[in-house]
Steps between C-alpha positions, in 0.01 A plus 500: 500500500261272685354606839304332770335721765334380821367781719281401796441777752827636637743241351609475138711256304616564145720284274637617165698319236676718244588315184540804275868439437438176302784316673396271786837553676430871531132486595391653828258383769371756753306406810333774711337454842380771732245678702243766401430740790189712446529867604162616367232349280696599188868493606713217631870461575680203345788317654639216301801283442614422148709190418676491165618168350747497209586175316219285637457514875869548577665793677194696624526871573268670760370856495259690725226672299302775672208653315168685495172365364201715395163318474242634261182302465600145399867560406810626673806692390820383661809722516823327616737740659875490424695428819819639352338845496582533875872495430519660147287798406562448126308174496128509413242473782289226340658174392194349334122535449228234497128485426288225659154436370232298680284352222303293750281799593423634151 
């Protein structure tokens, strides 16, 4: 998995390329773009859109990704909420978890 993260203020852009399958025809490309809305100094709401590409850049799929971000010193913990939880109680609340480090300030 290779990842590029650009986060400047309230807007973020993330691109991921997943080549773990070993077959280029089954590789995945994910592109995230969204807004970070600060609620307090430590907590922010995330609202993003995720675009999945399978088999190159053909047949993209779009998903809305809400989330919560907790900022602690120079890093943040991102929790992406599972939108299917609203319709099915047996689905987990969190879809994924991320850790962003800011090495520029160490």
